[in-house]
C-alpha positions in Angstrom: -38.3 -33.5 20.2 -40.1 -31.0 22.3 -41.3 -27.9 20.4 -40.0 -25.6 23.2 -36.4 -26.9 22.8 -36.3 -26.3 19.0 -35.6 -22.5 19.2 -32.9 -23.1 21.8 -31.3 -25.7 19.6 -31.3 -23.3 16.7 -29.7 -20.6 18.8 -27.0 -23.0 19.9 -26.3 -24.2 16.4 -26.1 -20.6 15.1 -23.7 -19.7 18.0 -21.5 -22.7 17.2 -21.4 -21.8 13.5 -20.5 -18.1 14.4 -17.7 -19.2 16.8 -16.3 -21.6 14.2 -16.3 -18.9 11.6 -14.6 -16.4 14.0 -12.0 -19.1 14.9 -11.2 -19.7 11.2 -11.0 -16.0 10.5 -8.6 -15.5 13.5 -6.4 -18.3 12.3 -6.2 -16.8 8.8 -5.3 -13.4 10.2 -2.7 -14.7 12.6 -1.0 -16.8 9.9 -1.0 -13.9 7.5 -3.2 -15.4 4.9 -5.5 -12.4 5.3 -4.1 -8.9 6.0 -5.7 -5.6 6.7 -2.9 -3.3 5.8 -3.4 -1.1 2.8 -1.4 -2.7 0.0 0.3 -0.4 -2.4 -2.1 0.4 -5.2 0.3 0.5 -8.0 -0.2 -1.0 -11.5 2.3 -3.8 -11.6 2.3 -3.9 -15.4 3.3 -0.2 -15.7 6.3 -0.3 -13.3 9.9 0.0 -14.2 12.6 -2.1 -12.6 13.8 -1.2 -9.1 17.3 -0.6 -10.5 15.8 2.0 -12.9 14.1 3.7 -9.9 17.4 3.9 -8.1 19.1 5.2 -11.2 16.4 7.9 -11.6 17.0 9.0 -8.0 20.8 9.3 -8.8 20.5 10.8 -12.2 17.6 13.2 -11.5 19.1 14.4 -8.2 18.2 18.0 -8.9 14.5 17.2 -9.4 14.5 15.0 -6.3 16.2 17.8 -4.4 13.5 20.3 -5.5 10.8 17.8 -4.4 12.5 17.3 -1.0 12.9 21.1 -0.6 9.2 21.7 -1.2 8.4 21.1 2.5 9.8 20.0 5.8 7.5 16.9 5.8 8.5 15.7 2.4 10.4 12.4 1.9 11.4 10.6 -1.3 12.3 6.9 -1.3 12.6 4.2 -3.9 10.3 1.2 -3.1 10.3 -2.4 -4.3 6.8 -3.2 -5.5 4.8 -5.9 -3.9 3.8 -7.5 -7.2 3.0 -11.2 -7.7 5.8 -13.1 -9.4 8.1 -9.9 -9.6 10.3 -11.0 -6.8 11.2 -7.5 -5.9 12.4 -6.6 -9.3 9.9 -3.9 -10.0 9.8 -0.6 -8.2 8.5 2.9 -8.0 9.2 6.2 -6.2 7.2 7.0 -3.0 6.9 10.7 -2.1 5.3 11.5 1.2 4.1 14.9 2.3 2.5 16.4 5.4 0.0 18.9 4.0 -1.9 20.1 0.9 0.6 22.9 0.2 3.5 20.4 0.0 1.4 18.1 -2.2 0.6 21.0 -4.6 4.3 22.0 -4.8 5.3 18.4 -5.5 2.7 18.0 -8.3 4.0 21.2 -9.9 7.6 19.9 -9.9 6.5 16.5 -11.2 4.5 18.2 -13.9 7.4 20.2 -15.2 10.1 17.5 -15.0 9.9 13.9 -16.0 11.6 11.3 -13.7 10.9 8.3 -16.0 9.5 6.2 -13.2 6.2 5.6 -11.5 5.6 8.0 -8.6 3.1 7.6 -5.7 2.2 10.5 -3.5 1.2 9.6 0.0 0.0 11.9 2.7 1.5 11.1 6.1 
């Protein structure tokens, strides 16, 4: 082997390895094995059942109404948790807000009244 061809061969091998890795990564992303969406960061072992979340929304309608009335950008929705081996049985309450004022008002309401379910605050 010629000494001058050795660096070129190394570059070709590195390029092939890089392309193979990129191809494998692309296949994993396309098939859904790897995702880049932000998963819900909820503690699966501290959640109640999804039915309990729905019951809390019904039974605590006054508190939910006060939360919704805390701003025009506020939404409240029960969510099935994406927990391993839970099969959609666990849930929590997601409250979205548009600004810091709405967040502060929501925290104040949540601090004074207990809903009995896990609540996640998300800024839109």
